[in-house]
Every structure is written in C-alpha cells, then in structure tokens.
C-alpha positions in Angstrom: 42.9 69.2 -71.3 42.7 71.7 -74.2 41.9 75.2 -73.0 38.6 76.2 -74.7 38.0 79.3 -72.6 38.6 81.7 -75.6 36.1 79.9 -77.8 32.5 81.1 -78.0 29.7 78.9 -76.8 27.8 77.7 -79.9 25.2 75.0 -80.7 27.0 71.7 -81.3 25.7 68.3 -82.2 27.1 64.9 -83.1 25.7 61.5 -84.3 27.5 58.2 -83.8 26.5 54.7 -84.8 27.4 51.1 -83.9 26.0 47.7 -84.8 25.4 44.6 -82.8 25.4 41.3 -84.8 23.8 38.2 -83.3 24.1 34.6 -84.3 20.9 33.7 -86.3 19.4 31.6 -83.5 19.9 34.5 -81.0 18.3 37.0 -83.4 15.4 34.7 -83.9 14.9 34.2 -80.1 15.1 37.9 -79.4 12.5 38.7 -82.1 10.2 36.0 -80.8 10.6 37.4 -77.2 10.0 41.0 -78.2 13.6 42.0 -77.5 13.4 40.7 -74.0 16.1 38.5 -72.4 16.3 36.9 -69.0 17.6 40.2 -67.7 14.6 42.2 -69.0 13.9 44.7 -71.8 17.0 44.9 -74.0 16.4 48.1 -75.9 15.0 50.1 -73.0 17.9 49.2 -70.8 20.4 50.0 -73.6 18.9 53.5 -74.0 19.1 54.1 -70.3 22.7 52.9 -70.1 23.7 54.9 -73.2 22.2 58.1 -71.9 24.0 57.6 -68.6 27.2 57.2 -70.5 26.7 60.3 -72.6 26.3 62.3 -69.4 29.4 60.8 -67.8 31.8 60.7 -70.8 34.1 63.1 -69.1 34.5 60.6 -66.2 35.4 57.8 -68.7 37.6 59.6 -71.2 40.5 61.4 -69.4 40.7 64.6 -71.4 37.1 65.2 -72.2 35.4 68.3 -70.8 32.3 67.9 -68.7 29.5 69.3 -70.8 25.9 70.3 -70.2 23.9 67.9 -72.4 20.9 69.7 -74.0 19.6 66.6 -75.7 20.4 62.9 -76.2 18.4 60.6 -78.5 18.8 57.0 -79.4 17.5 55.0 -82.4 17.8 51.3 -82.1 16.4 49.0 -84.7 17.0 45.9 -86.8 18.8 46.6 -90.0 18.8 43.1 -91.2 17.8 39.6 -89.9 20.8 39.5 -87.5 22.0 43.0 -86.9 20.7 45.8 -84.7 22.0 49.3 -85.4 22.3 51.8 -82.6 22.4 55.5 -83.4 23.1 58.2 -80.7 22.5 61.9 -81.3 23.8 64.4 -78.8 23.3 68.2 -78.6 24.8 70.9 -76.4 25.5 74.6 -76.4 29.1 74.9 -75.3 32.7 75.7 -76.4 33.6 72.2 -77.4 31.8 69.5 -79.3 30.0 66.3 -78.3 31.6 63.7 -80.7 33.0 61.7 -77.8 29.6 61.8 -76.0 27.8 60.4 -79.1 30.5 57.7 -79.6 30.4 56.8 -75.9 26.6 56.6 -75.8 26.4 54.3 -78.8 29.2 52.1 -77.5 27.8 51.7 -74.0 24.3 51.0 -75.4 25.9 48.3 -77.6 27.8 46.8 -74.6 24.5 46.8 -72.7 22.8 44.9 -75.5 25.7 42.4 -75.3 25.4 42.1 -71.5 21.6 41.6 -71.7 22.0 38.9 -74.3 25.2 37.1 -73.4 23.3 34.2 -71.7 22.0 33.3 -75.2 25.5 33.4 -76.8 29.0 34.9 -76.5 29.3 35.0 -80.3 27.6 38.4 -80.4 29.8 40.9 -82.3 29.9 44.7 -81.7 31.0 47.1 -84.4 32.0 48.9 -86.4 31.4 52.0 -84.3 31.8 55.3 -86.1 31.0 59.0 -86.0 28.3 59.8 -88.6 28.7 63.5 -88.3 29.1 66.7 -86.2 27.9 70.2 -86.4 29.3 73.3 -84.8 32.9 74.4 -84.0 35.5 75.0 -86.7 34.0 72.6 -89.3 31.0 70.4 -89.9 31.6 66.8 -90.7 29.2 64.2 -92.2 25.5 64.0 -91.3 23.9 64.7 -88.0 20.5 63.0 -87.2 
C-alpha cells in the first residue's frame, strides 16, 4: 500500500458511471413490470449492493485503503430505450481519494442488475465503466455529481 500518513485529510469526492444494455424484449418487459424481475426490485437491490460494495472496496481491491465513507449516492435511470445508466457518487474526508469506491459501486450495481435480470436473457451487456471525475488531492479531474 502507498503510505498516505504524511498527507493532510481533505474533502474528497468521485463519480463513476457504467451502463447496462438490454435486448429490446428484455427492456420492454422490465419497463412493463416497473423494473421488477422474478428476484424482486431491480433498482433498489442494485443500490443496496452498490452501497455495500463502496463500503467494502478495500476488501475487494488489494491495495485500497479502508476509508470512512461520508456519503454515497446512486442515480439509475433509462438513457435510451434499451440502456440503463448507473452513476455512483462517493464522498469522504481522508488522506486518499474515493475513485476506486465510486468505480466499484457502479460496477457492482451493474452486476446486480445483470443478476436480477439474467433469467430474461444472458445477452445483457455491461459497460463501458468510467470515472466521470474526482475532487480533492493533488488535482481535480472531470466532473463530480
């Protein structure tokens, strides 16, 4: 792990996004069912899973520091007839940033959507997943929601 003990604790935030693309018939079925699958509420479950992943990123990515998460927010919505976009915004006050937490949260939320919907089709596609922006630390990058 990188030694961050000499760095000052500052406010840090990051936003990440991924997309889940469904076959047309699956997208139509999900819309008709209010984003419910046989397993239950798709979006609510994805938000819970993504939040859990944000809080446990250091257990999943070997060299990530465990961080106190001050805030975690998800936005999940249709961006076209077949695609759901998942955005994860994470905030902390610490000596290292939360880019990996935001990326992990968005990714696990997308994997959860896949799991909740795979009985309808295995042709669901996840990605691209990307960092939208980060604030705090040495430099700011992109936009943070």
